[in-house]
N, C-alpha and C positions, 0 to 999 in steps of 0.2 A: 595491678602493675605487671607488665610483661617480664617474664623471667628469661634471661638470655645467657647462654653459656658460649664462650669463645675458646676454642682449642687451638693452640699454636705452638710451634717449636721455636719461634723467634719473638721475643718481647723485651722491651727495655729493662735492664737490670737496675736502673736508677734514672731520675729525671735528667734529660740531656743525652742519654745513651741512644746511639743511632740504631742499635739492634732492634729489628721489628718495629721501627717507627711507623710504618704504614699500617700495621695492625693496631698500634696504639692510637693512631689518628681515627681509625674506624671505631674503636672502643669509646673514644671521646664522644663521638656522635651517638653511639648506642646508649650511652649513659643518660641521654635526654629522653630515651624511649622506654626505659625500664631499668630493672635491676640486673647488673652485668657481673658475671663471674668469669675470670680468665684462668684457664689451665695452661701452665707453661713449665718447661723444665728449668731447674735452677734453684737457687737458695734465696730466701727472704726477699723476693721481688716486691717492690713497694706498689701501693695503689697510686695511680697518676691522676685519675679524674673522678675518684669516688667508687671505682669498681672494686670488687673483691678479687684478689689475685691469689690463686692457689699454686704454690711452688712445689713442683714434683721432682722426684729423683731423675737422674739421667742427663743433667745439664752439660756434662763433659762432652756429650755426643753432638751437641748443637751449638749455635752461636757462631761468632766470627772465627775463621773466614768462610764458614759454610759446612753443612753436615757431610757432604761428599768429600770435601777437602780434609776434614777431620778423620773420616773413615780411611782415607788413603794414608794418612800419617800413622794412625794407630787402629789396627783391626779390632782391638778391645772396645773401641767406641761403639761397635755394634751391640755389645752387651749393655752398655749404658743406654743406648736408644731403646733397647728392649725393656729396660727398667721403666723408662718413661711411658711406653705403651701400656705395660701391665698396670702401672700406677694410675694412669688416666682411665683405663677400663674399670679398675676397681672403684675409683671415685664416682664415675658415672653410674655404675651399678648400684651404689649405695645412696646416691642423691635422688631427690624427687625429680621427676621428668620435667625438664625446662620447656617453655613454650617454643623457644627457638634455640637451635644449636648451629653455630657457624664454625666450620673447621677450616682454618687457613693452612694450605698445603695439602695436596691430594694424598700424599704419602708422608708420614703415617697418620696424620691427623684425621683425614677423611676416611681412608681405609688403612688399618682396621679399627681405629679408635672410635670414630663416630658411628660407623655402620654397625659395629658389634656392641658398642657401649649403650646404644639406645634400646636394643633388644625388642624391637617392634613397638615401642611406646609412641604415643601420639605427639610427636615433636616435629616441628618444621626443621628440616635439615638442609643446610646449604654448605657446599664444599667450594672453597675459593682456590682456583688453580693459578699458580704464579708462573715461574719459569723453569727452575731446576727440577721441580717435582713433575712438571709436564714432560720434560725431556727424559727424565728417568722412567716415567710410566711408558713412554713410547719405546724405550729400549728393553722392555721386559716382555718379549713375545710369548714366553711360556705361561705367563700368569695374567696377561691383560684381560683375557676373557673372564677369568675368575674375579678379577677386580671390578670389571664392568658389571658382572652379575651382583656383586655385593652392593654397588651403588644403586642399582635398580631395585633390589630387594628392600633396601632401607628407605626408598623413596627420596633419594638425594637429588637436589637441584644443583647443577654446576654453574659457578660464576667464574668466567675466565677474564683475566685482566687484559687480554688482547685477542683479536680475531685469529691471529697466527697461531696462538696456543690452543685455541678452540679447535682449529682445523687439525693441528698436530695430534691432539688427544682423540678426537672423535674418529678421525680417519684410521687410527690404529686399532679400533674396536671392530668386532664382527658386525655385519650389516644391521641385524635386528637391534642389537644393543646401541649401536650408533643412532638409529632412528629414535629409540626410546629416550636416550639421554639428550639428544639434540633438541627434542621437543620442549624440554623444560630448562634448557641452558640459556645463559645470557652472557653478554660481554659488558664488563664495567671495570675500568682501570681502578687500581687501589686509591683510597682516599689519600690526599696529601694535605699537609698543614704547614703553611708558611706564615702564619700569624705572627706579627711582631718583628719580622725580619726588616732590617734597616734599608733605606734607599742605597743606591750605588755610591753616592757621595759620602753618606754617613758610614757605610760599610768600609770604604777605603780609609776613612779617618780613624775608625776603630782599630783597623788592622795595620795602620801606619804604612799604607801603600800610596806611593806618589800618584796624585790625580792624573798625571800625564802618562803614566806607565801603561803599556799594553800587556794585559794579563789574561792568560788562558788557564783554566782550571780543569783538572781531570778528577772525577769522583768515582772510585771503583774499588772493589776487592782486588788485591794484587795477586791474581791467579791467571794462569795461561789463557783461559777462556775469555777473559775480558780484553785481551789484546792491547794492553796498555802500552807495550813497546811500540806498536804501530802508531798509536796516537801521539806518543812522545817524538817519534821520528818526524812526523808531520809538523809538530809544533817547533821542533828545533831547527827546521829549515828556515824559519822566520827569525832572523838574527835579532831583531828588536823586541822579540816577544819573551816576556817572563812567564815561566810555566810552573804551576804548583800542583802537586798530586796529593789528594786527600784519600786515605785508605791504607790498608796494610794487608799483608799476606805473604805466602812463601816466596813470591817473586820479587819482594822488595829489595833484597840484597843485590840480586843480579841487575835489576833495573837501575838502582842507584849507582852501581859501578859503570854501567853503560852510558848513563846520562848524568854526569857529575854536575852539570850546570842547572839541573832541575831541583827544586825544593820538594822533598818528600816529608810531609808533616805527619804521616801515620794516621792512626784512627783517632779522630778528634770528636768532641761532643757535637751533637747535632746542631745546636745554635751556631757554633763556630763554622761548621760546614756550610750552613745556609748563608752565613755572612760572607764567606769567600765566594759562593756562587753569585750572590748579589753584587759583589765588588768586581766580578770578572767582566772582561769584554767578550768572552766566549767560553762556553763549556764544551769540551771536546770528548767524543766517544768513538772508539773504533771497534767496539764489540759487535759481533754478528749474531750473538745468541741472546737476544733481548725480546721481551714481549711488549710491555709498556713501561719502559725504564723510568723509575721514580725520579732519579736525579735530573733527567731531561725534562720531565714534566714540571719539576720544581723550578728549574732554570727559566722555563718559559713563563711560569706563573709570576716570577720575579722580574721578567722583562729582559733576561740575559739571553743573547743569541746562542744558538747551539749549532755545532758542526759535528755531524755523525755519519756513519755508514748506514746502508739500507738494512734494517733489521726490524723484525716484528711488525708493528703497525706504524713505524716512523714515516714511511713514504706517504701513506694516506694522511697522516697528520700534517706533513709538510705541504701538501696540496692546499691546505687552508691556513697555513701559518708561514709567512715570509721570513720569520725569525728562526726557522728551523731549516737548516741547509743539509741536504744529502750529498756527501762528497763521493767521488769515484774511488773505488778501492785501488 
């Protein structure tokens, strides 16, 4: 049986938790391929699909509303993040070498945890690059070359969730490193799981939403980079449109004060969020810093139209999907 280890800073703390749901969706598939162990920061994280979950110290540095946002709030969270890195390295150093190691997020799971934790052992290493980690990597000119050398030394293959993020990371590396890593990299959006989500009619019935109502849904962390205020301004110009925001973050108070007519539901369990997406007439996004946004892919998988701005790979998707509309900024 294949022995697979997944390292991630984001993983559900309980069934229904939206945190790291894209990692959990992949783990569910991996469990059909072998024995899976997940290393994640936090306490007493449960097994969701029969995987073994190893809860490591440092959970305060990660999770909602994001590691960078938490670091801005409390500089001490850097120490918490360091505890996770040290604990994960210690665990990998003591455990038998797995057949595969999948590190979600380039920093810190890919480098230094995976690259240093394997210590030259014969393990297939894949590093999954999402969004925030790719942009952080590109903003570290003093150490990008060192990080690239680490990935090459460990024989890492990079999996990017979008072509835009692949270009961002590779173009920030020295020429020789870029060529080496490009040769073994690939593009593959994160796994999504919308199994069991009700139809639009049933979703509205469960949520007690009038079948005739025009409903727009915004799903996002309420941080400045997600530009939720821009999306809300656009929605509020349509007088007959009901707007619901799913998500939380430091911007919630300001947004709620500016848009009192909007319903802010906060951080809800994942099944509830998917039910709202299924019930909506449109999912709206104004973020310009996206690679392959999960909420948009989920909406399209559920048949819900999407209105968004040009970000990441969205324009190329829209060329083949009439239900995905790119609005003018």
